[in-house]
N, C-alpha and C positions, 0 to 999 in steps of 0.2 A: 504494500499499498504506500500511497505517495501521499504526504501532509505538507499543504504549504500555507505560511502563515502571509498574506498578502497585507500592506500595511501604509500608511503615509509618515514619511519623515523617518529621520534616521534616529538610532540610539546614541546620545552622547555621554550619559552617564556610565562611568567603568565598570560600576557593580552591576549595573544591569545588563549590558554587555557581556560582563563573566557569567552572570546568571543562566541568561539566554545560551550562552554558548555550552554550559555545564547541561542543559538538558536536551540541546542538539544532541551531544556526545552521548547521552544516555538514551535517547530514542533512537540512535542507529541498529540495534538488535530487532526493533519493533516494526521500523517503516524509514521509508525516504525522507527525510525532514529538511524544507527549507525556507527561509524567509526572504520575500521579496518586498523591498520598499519601494514606494514612488516618492517623488519629489513633492515637497508639501509648498503649497501654494502660500503666497505673505497676505496676510489679512489687513487691510489699512486699519490705520487708528479711527475707532469709532465709524466701522464701516455703515452704509447704507444697506436695505434688504437687499437691493439690486446687487451690490457689490458682494455682500456674503452670498448670494446663489451663484455669481460668477464663480467665486473660490471653491465652493461645494462642486459645481459641475466640473471645474477642470480635473478636481481629486479624484471625483467621481470617475469620470472617464480614464484616467491612468490606472486606478485600480481595474477596471472593467477591463482593460488591454492586456494585464496580467493574468487575469484567470483564463484558463484553458476551456475552451467550449465544453469539454467533457466531463468537467470537475463537478462535483458536489458542493453547494456553496453554504457554507455556515455565517451567515453575516453576523457579528455582535451589534446588537442594537438595544437600547433601551426597552424598545416596546416589545422585544422578542420574550420568548419563555423562560424562565428559570429551570436549572439542572441541578440536580445533586452530582457528585462526583461520580457516583455509580449508574446514574442515570445518563452521564455523558459516556462512559464505557458503553452501556447498552447501545447507545445511539451508534456508536463507532461498530459497535458488534454487528449491528442490523444492518448497518449500510454495506459492511464485508459480506455478510452473507447473502446479500441480494446483488455482489458484483461489481461495487464501487472501488474503484481501484485508485480514485484520486479524490482528495477532500480539500477544499481550498477554504479557510478561515478567513475572514475579511474583518480588519480593524480600521476604522475610518478615521480622520484627522481630527485634532481638536475641537473642530466644528461640526463634527458628522459627515453627512454625505446626501446626496438626493435620493428621491423615490426611485430612481432609478436602478439604483443598488438593491434595495429593498426587492423589487421586482424580479431581479437577477437571484436573488437568494434563495435555496432552497429550503432552508430553514434559518429561522432568526432566533438566536440566543441571547437573553439579557443576562450577563456575567454575574451582575449583583445588583441592588437598589442603590449602592454604595457607588458614589464618583471617583475613577481613578484616572491618572493620566494615561494617555494611550500608548506612552511608551512604557510603562509600567505593567499594562496588561499585556503585554507582549511576553514579560517573564511568568506572568501568572497563567497564560493561557499554554505556554512550552510546557509549564509545569504540569497544569492538568491534563493536558494531552498524555504525557508522560504515566501520571496517575491512571489514568482510564486503561492505558495499556497493562500497568501493572494489576489492576483489578479484573481485567477481563481474562489474565491468566492466572488468577487467584495467587500472584505472589503478594507476599507481605509488603505493604508501603502503608504507612500509618493512615486508615481510612476508616 
């Protein structure tokens, strides 16, 4: 199975980069894992609604370009369904059982994305009711993907 995280912007903090790299290494026995980052658009100071929409459209277009046509898309979306870690493991198991070989998790930029990305999504997942930086979510998502594989295989990993 291939797992891709498609996201906006680059990781800048070394501790987040180190954490993501650690989980990427831990995921090697379970899947082909990659992170694809697209450029973040600069939001003007005190933007108008039209300027916000233009920024979101550009970032959404960039994200859509990096999602393969045949990939199952899980969009991290505040309006999505919340899952427990065992439920996420079940979702990934079910997809594998039905022949899905590529899953793309999508993390929008700091200001979100347009409805076009919601329409492309096969599943919309609300990671939490809490607010996190989109950079921090990358690390937590990588950890949850790793945890899901461990749960699915019945291996010990504090759940």
